[in-house]
VEXRONU-900712 format. One line per field, with one value per residue (C-alpha): x, y, z; residue in one letter. Coordinates in Angstrom, 3 decimals. Example, Ala and Ser with C-alpha at 12.3 -4.5 7.8 and 13.67 -1.06 7.14 Angstrom:
// VEXRONU-900712
px	[12.300, 13.670]
py	[-4.500, -1.060]
pz	[7.800, 7.140]
residu	[a, s]
This chain:
// VEXRONU-900712
px	[-32.998, -34.110, -32.141, -33.893, -37.299, -37.044, -35.644, -38.935, -41.322, -39.449, -40.262, -43.628, -44.338, -42.439, -45.058, -47.890, -46.853, -46.017, -49.641, -51.030, -49.185, -50.093, -53.823, -53.991, -52.260, -54.780, -58.193, -56.509, -56.004, -59.229, -61.208, -58.969, -60.539, -63.623, -63.200, -61.920, -65.140, -67.399, -65.673, -65.994, -69.568, -70.775, -69.580, -69.918, -72.038, -71.035, -71.216, -68.429, -66.509, -65.959, -65.199, -62.512, -61.203, -61.336, -59.667, -57.106, -56.335, -55.800, -53.576, -51.670, -51.363, -49.806, -47.187, -45.948, -46.236, -43.995, -41.334, -41.320, -40.831, -44.583, -46.018, -49.508, -49.918, -49.020, -51.357, -54.417, -53.430, -54.449, -57.709, -60.849, -64.432, -64.719, -61.986, -64.381, -67.361, -65.580, -64.469, -67.946, -69.352, -66.851, -67.748, -71.567, -70.388, -68.543, -71.468, -73.845, -71.069, -69.973, -73.876, -74.304, -71.185, -73.173, -76.093, -74.474, -71.346, -68.475, -68.167, -71.993, -72.070, -69.010, -70.636, -73.693, -71.183, -69.670, -72.765, -70.562, -69.583, -72.642, -73.968, -70.641, -71.783, -75.030, -73.852, -71.036, -73.903, -76.309, -73.892, -70.476, -72.521, -70.334, -71.462, -72.568, -73.853, -76.318, -73.613, -73.011, -76.081, -76.926, -73.984, -75.557, -78.638, -77.061, -75.038, -77.874, -79.943, -76.949, -77.073, -81.111, -80.045, -77.660, -80.318, -83.547, -86.176, -88.777, -86.704, -85.388, -81.980, -80.351, -83.685, -83.092, -79.791, -78.956, -79.817, -77.018, -74.403, -76.198, -76.366, -72.624, -72.049, -74.099, -72.192, -68.900, -69.862, -70.278, -66.871, -65.496, -67.176, -65.596, -62.331, -62.410, -63.054, -60.561, -57.556, -54.198, -54.930, -53.545, -50.753, -50.992, -50.466, -52.969, -55.625, -55.453, -55.715, -58.423, -60.442, -59.570, -60.769, -63.679, -64.777, -64.116, -66.051, -69.071, -69.250, -68.713, -72.000, -73.987, -72.468, -73.109, -76.737, -77.296, -75.947, -78.143, -81.254, -80.364, -80.066, -77.995, -77.462, -75.136, -74.617, -71.199, -70.271, -66.403, -64.415, -62.935, -58.948, -58.551, -60.499, -57.946, -55.470, -57.952, -59.008, -55.300, -54.912, -58.081, -56.201, -53.228, -55.168, -57.203, -54.120, -52.416, -54.981, -55.994, -52.328, -51.475, -54.879, -53.594, -50.309, -51.663, -53.644, -50.428, -48.644, -51.386, -54.402, -57.564, -58.997, -56.191, -56.968, -60.821, -60.724, -58.785, -61.005, -62.628, -59.837, -61.683, -64.075, -61.482, -59.500, -63.350, -64.134, -60.950, -61.529, -65.243, -64.285, -61.281, -62.605, -66.509, -67.005, -68.868, -68.808, -71.141, -74.052, -74.520, -76.896, -74.268, -71.739, -74.074, -74.830, -70.760, -70.369, -73.058, -72.241, -68.198, -69.400, -70.959, -68.045, -65.477, -67.497, -67.656, -63.666, -63.348, -65.538, -63.463, -60.431, -61.875, -63.076, -59.491, -57.904, -59.969, -59.499, -55.403, -55.490, -57.710, -55.170, -52.082, -53.894, -54.292, -50.747, -49.384, -51.295, -49.623, -49.743, -50.438, -48.823, -50.584]
py	[52.534, 52.175, 49.095, 47.875, 48.877, 47.421, 44.314, 43.910, 44.577, 42.174, 39.523, 40.567, 40.142, 36.578, 35.730, 37.018, 35.237, 31.842, 32.107, 32.651, 29.438, 27.169, 28.401, 27.125, 23.919, 23.369, 24.219, 22.602, 19.066, 19.147, 17.908, 15.074, 13.858, 14.676, 12.471, 9.644, 9.664, 10.128, 6.585, 4.935, 5.801, 3.416, 0.756, 2.108, 4.377, 8.125, 8.222, 5.420, 7.150, 10.391, 8.312, 6.352, 9.690, 11.408, 8.181, 8.218, 11.766, 10.812, 8.116, 10.282, 13.235, 10.656, 9.475, 12.753, 13.851, 10.872, 12.064, 15.438, 14.517, 15.118, 12.760, 11.867, 13.262, 16.958, 16.807, 15.450, 18.753, 20.707, 18.901, 20.715, 21.271, 23.858, 21.970, 18.935, 21.063, 22.649, 19.226, 17.658, 20.338, 19.614, 16.099, 16.626, 18.636, 15.644, 13.831, 15.978, 16.531, 13.219, 11.960, 14.835, 13.301, 9.725, 11.389, 14.239, 15.514, 16.281, 20.252, 20.697, 19.846, 21.771, 24.839, 24.952, 24.332, 27.781, 30.143, 28.774, 32.707, 34.091, 31.652, 32.709, 36.663, 35.822, 33.839, 36.462, 39.285, 36.968, 35.070, 37.226, 40.497, 41.916, 44.676, 44.064, 46.749, 46.736, 46.035, 42.938, 41.897, 42.212, 40.178, 37.424, 37.547, 37.519, 34.434, 32.366, 33.558, 31.794, 28.592, 28.535, 28.457, 25.630, 23.789, 24.791, 23.898, 22.223, 20.550, 17.283, 18.627, 17.958, 17.367, 16.723, 15.945, 19.587, 20.481, 18.174, 20.186, 23.540, 21.690, 21.132, 24.894, 25.643, 23.127, 24.445, 28.025, 27.523, 25.478, 28.999, 30.660, 28.373, 28.890, 32.587, 32.355, 29.739, 31.597, 31.028, 28.908, 25.768, 24.197, 22.915, 19.338, 19.896, 21.294, 18.101, 15.920, 17.508, 17.895, 13.400, 12.761, 14.891, 13.286, 9.704, 10.640, 12.011, 9.398, 6.211, 6.482, 6.978, 3.975, 1.859, 2.889, 2.773, -0.912, -1.775, -0.194, -1.776, 1.421, 0.453, 4.645, 4.868, 1.023, -0.347, -2.339, -4.067, -2.667, -4.583, -4.632, -2.505, 0.522, 0.178, 2.454, 4.926, 5.613, 6.142, 8.572, 10.383, 11.185, 11.870, 14.675, 16.020, 16.676, 18.174, 20.323, 21.558, 22.051, 24.028, 26.040, 26.805, 27.462, 30.138, 31.953, 32.096, 34.460, 36.113, 37.966, 36.349, 39.275, 38.075, 34.349, 34.140, 34.746, 32.034, 29.473, 29.442, 27.587, 24.727, 24.660, 24.376, 21.493, 20.092, 20.200, 18.532, 15.823, 15.157, 15.082, 12.734, 10.358, 10.136, 12.038, 14.991, 18.019, 21.074, 22.929, 26.177, 26.795, 25.709, 28.199, 30.841, 30.174, 29.844, 33.097, 34.682, 32.841, 33.806, 36.926, 37.581, 35.958, 37.854, 41.069, 40.579, 39.427, 43.294, 44.386, 42.601, 43.593, 47.345, 47.210, 45.740, 48.492, 51.129, 49.697, 49.225, 52.839, 53.704, 52.070, 53.668, 57.171, 56.525, 55.073, 57.872, 60.634, 62.792, 61.045, 63.529, 63.105, 63.703]
pz	[42.691, 39.193, 38.983, 42.280, 40.652, 37.415, 38.981, 41.395, 38.214, 36.274, 39.108, 39.504, 35.493, 35.873, 38.469, 36.726, 33.912, 35.084, 37.241, 33.925, 32.752, 35.879, 35.404, 31.410, 32.399, 35.455, 33.432, 30.242, 32.425, 34.017, 31.063, 31.121, 34.264, 33.205, 30.327, 32.640, 34.601, 31.670, 29.883, 33.546, 34.254, 31.553, 33.652, 37.320, 39.092, 38.947, 42.922, 42.757, 40.090, 42.297, 45.323, 43.742, 42.419, 45.747, 47.440, 44.883, 45.128, 49.075, 48.551, 46.172, 48.642, 51.233, 48.814, 47.874, 51.353, 52.498, 49.847, 51.344, 54.667, 55.565, 58.411, 58.211, 61.400, 60.141, 57.315, 59.686, 61.858, 58.822, 58.546, 59.981, 60.281, 57.906, 55.507, 55.915, 54.825, 51.893, 50.591, 50.945, 48.732, 46.185, 46.377, 45.542, 42.877, 41.629, 41.767, 39.818, 36.910, 36.922, 36.788, 33.850, 31.738, 31.616, 29.775, 27.757, 26.009, 27.861, 25.872, 26.870, 30.710, 30.928, 28.959, 31.341, 34.663, 33.866, 35.202, 38.395, 38.031, 38.430, 41.058, 42.811, 42.321, 43.813, 46.964, 47.749, 47.459, 49.816, 52.141, 52.236, 52.442, 49.206, 47.478, 43.991, 41.515, 38.812, 36.094, 37.627, 38.190, 34.415, 33.514, 35.831, 33.771, 30.599, 31.800, 32.894, 29.539, 27.830, 30.039, 29.065, 25.382, 25.820, 27.950, 26.274, 28.396, 26.734, 23.857, 23.723, 22.766, 26.529, 28.749, 32.435, 32.733, 31.701, 35.213, 36.683, 35.556, 37.342, 40.535, 40.406, 39.734, 42.706, 44.675, 43.367, 44.259, 47.756, 47.573, 46.431, 49.114, 51.697, 49.957, 50.218, 54.071, 54.385, 52.251, 53.367, 56.428, 55.063, 52.882, 49.432, 50.234, 53.367, 51.195, 48.685, 51.804, 53.041, 50.264, 49.488, 52.991, 53.101, 49.526, 51.135, 54.209, 52.035, 49.464, 51.212, 53.518, 50.139, 48.149, 51.329, 51.562, 48.046, 47.867, 50.840, 49.108, 45.882, 44.501, 41.162, 40.280, 43.188, 44.218, 44.396, 41.479, 41.823, 38.855, 36.339, 37.043, 33.722, 35.212, 38.302, 36.231, 35.313, 38.966, 39.933, 36.615, 37.910, 41.344, 39.753, 36.967, 40.161, 42.155, 39.249, 37.835, 41.622, 42.008, 39.143, 40.499, 43.486, 42.290, 39.893, 42.391, 44.587, 41.676, 39.987, 40.862, 41.011, 38.287, 35.797, 35.994, 36.136, 32.249, 31.808, 33.410, 29.908, 28.195, 29.748, 27.180, 24.599, 26.168, 26.897, 23.047, 22.053, 24.675, 23.972, 20.056, 20.480, 22.735, 22.390, 18.765, 20.302, 18.241, 20.432, 18.009, 17.281, 20.125, 22.728, 21.031, 21.489, 24.774, 25.941, 24.083, 26.642, 29.879, 28.812, 28.037, 31.747, 33.357, 31.705, 32.691, 36.382, 36.110, 35.003, 38.030, 40.601, 39.043, 38.542, 42.410, 43.504, 41.738, 43.300, 46.812, 46.411, 45.271, 48.299, 50.514, 48.713, 49.321, 53.335, 53.408, 51.867, 53.964, 56.297, 59.907, 62.814, 66.219, 69.234]
residu	[m, t, t, t, t, a, s, t, d, s, h, t, s, n, a, g, l, h, g, i, l, f, m, v, a, g, m, s, l, a, p, l, m, d, g, t, a, k, y, l, s, a, f, i, s, p, v, e, v, s, l, g, r, f, l, c, q, a, i, i, v, l, v, i, a, g, f, m, g, r, s, f, g, s, l, m, k, e, v, n, r, i, q, l, v, r, g, a, c, l, a, i, c, s, i, f, f, f, t, s, l, k, y, m, p, l, a, d, a, i, a, i, f, f, v, q, p, m, i, l, t, v, l, s, a, v, v, l, k, e, k, v, g, v, r, r, w, a, a, v, v, v, g, m, i, g, a, l, i, i, i, r, p, g, s, s, a, l, g, w, p, s, l, l, p, l, a, a, a, t, s, f, a, v, y, l, v, l, t, r, k, l, a, g, s, a, s, l, l, g, i, q, f, a, t, g, i, a, g, v, l, t, l, t, p, l, v, v, i, a, s, l, l, g, f, e, a, a, a, w, t, t, p, d, l, t, h, l, p, l, f, v, l, m, g, i, i, s, f, a, s, h, g, c, i, v, l, a, f, d, r, a, p, a, s, v, l, a, p, l, s, y, t, e, i, i, s, a, t, i, v, g, f, v, l, f, g, d, i, p, d, m, f, v, w, l, g, v, a, l, i, a, g, g, g, l, y, i, a, h, r, e, r, t, a, a, k, r, q, a, e, s, e, e, l, v, d, s, s, p, k, r, h, y]
């Protein structure tokens, strides 16, 4: 009995460690895609860059599915209306975020984007009717103050582009709300394929309409042949990054993984410095500290709430049952 328990504990511990490693890998890879998008945005509209990312992601999924014996039809069966709406939210997030990268440093944009846990908390209370206590609301306020320190309204430090990561964070928070509703309803390949298809269906009409109206900020520009490998690279990184994050959540609780999302800021700072020579100033780091502090506290409260619920369920299961 003791051996079995020890073996189970060891398996759980290993799964948790694997989840942590997958999460760190996924969050560290993401800025590489963002850095590639920032470079391409100097030549091509951010909307077209986003479209290329989702198109390549869908194609990569099809190729991998073929090697795994999955048919196109089996993937299409996992695509439903909510999956498409969810993917459309990620596509909108991508437009806002990639556009912000055209005008501001990568690390700054990601730092502002990390108000997303606070926005998710607000949406969880309003949309999902989850109970949010005073201390979590206080953490939301602290995080928002951190964002304001980075943005510095009224100064010329970042200007109006700093609102774009906020819009991206809001879109991503809606994406996560829908992800909660869809938990366990599709395979990893099905999720990735649905996301790619949704992105293509959302962004293609925007590029077509912008091209017809002559709106250069989103109009089609034929990519240079040297840019095509970068689009493929974005698709591969997107698939690998999101795949690692999905695998992480399959192996470890969200409350354990949530704080690790802030490792993306470290990776973004390195990528921004190596590729573009960007170094965040002291105000950005102060804002990051407040945003991360608020996010970590929200994660702590989530873990506490989950632990209490688990203990309550265990108490109910262990209570004597009456037979009538």
